[in-house]
Phi, psi and omega in degrees: 000144178270141165301158187305311182296315180296323181295318179297318178296320180297317180296317180298317179297320181295317180297317180296323185279338185272339186215152171266164177297150185298322181293326180289325175294323177296322176301314179298313181298313180297323179296314180294321177298318180295321176299319177298320179298318179300317180292323176298318179297311181299314181295321180295313179293326176292323178294320175298318179296327178291328182273336181247113183303329185275350183273143174255141178295151177251149170268201183295317180293320177295324178296320177295322179296318180289325176296320180295330181277351181283164174303137185058029186299320181297319180294316179296319180293322178296318178297317179295322178297319177297317179296319178292327174298319176298321179296317179299314179299319180294321177296324177294318177300315179296319182290324184272313186262330183046059191296335182278350183223050185295329184289328183240022187289348179263008176283163181299319180300313182290327176300318179295317179295318181294323175297321177298320177299315182295320178294319178298318177298320180296319179296319179286335174296327176297320178295320177300316178297319178297316180296317179296320179299320179290321178297330178278357176089016182252005183286130177256199178293139185268077176271087187288329179296314180294320179297316179297317180296322180295314179296320179295320178299318178296320179294322180293334180286346179284160173303131183061020183300322179298320180288326178296316179296318178297317179295322177297318178298318178297317180298317179292320178296319177295323175298321176298317177298323179296329177296324176296320178297316180297324179297325184269347186252177176272003182302328184292339179241025185298322184254023183237135178258101182253015186290336186244027178232142177284352180273004186305310182297320180294316181297316180296318179297317177299320179295316180299309181297319182295316180291325176298316179296318178296324177299316178296313184299308183288332174297318179293316179300315179298319180297320179294320179294319177299318180293323178298319178292320181295318181274351185055047184223106183296337181296339180279348180284148180207162178249211184296313182299316180294321179295318179293322177296322178297321177297320181294331181282349182284166173299135188057034185298326179297320178291319181295313179296318180299322180293315179294320178299315178298324178293321178293322175297318179300317179297319179300314179291328175301314179296324183283310188290326184280350189299322178298342183257002182282138177262110180254038180264149178282162177244000000 
């Protein structure tokens, strides 16, 4: 038995360790749903490109540009920007506090995972900036290939820039391989309680297809960056739009692009549908 004072301290510590504040959990939920929406948009436009020979696939920036051009586009883009801001904030929380793994968050493995969260947050912060820029009326044509080559060229001009680009490509390719692992493992539903929903089979199937598609996409992006570093040619670097276009140029490319596009849509719906069942409590 605890003395009264010690017992109160014990209860307070337990409450703090078991849960995050409700508003912070809402930030996390809204962020994951918004990430899912972005993947649904990218996958949908890629599927259209697979069906239409004259269409080029869009990446994330191109998807935002097309969303802005749709009816009520500014309102939809503003909502998505808010959701992505929530996602960025949640990634920062995961990277800095690592609330689900407080006991082992200072291990080398958790440091690497936390760095990944921060990098993911930084990448999505770029999307928030792009969406805000368009809402302010300054968005131009979304030539993502040229933009990617320009950024890669600037990075290569730095000391050891070629090696930095090559290492980045290796890291992205390894991330792609990790997506294949997630597709085959139970890791994708580790923080989700699907025991009391009839959607369990559908959610798991969407996750498997979605992670496989992400594995292909990031594997191609990583391969292009590695090739750019090897050739010392920034023009060989590409992002999501370029990787999807490369798939379309292959033999049976329409089928290949269509399959990956369907997988990206699946991943988006996986992120959205599973969110009510996600446990965002600290340990």
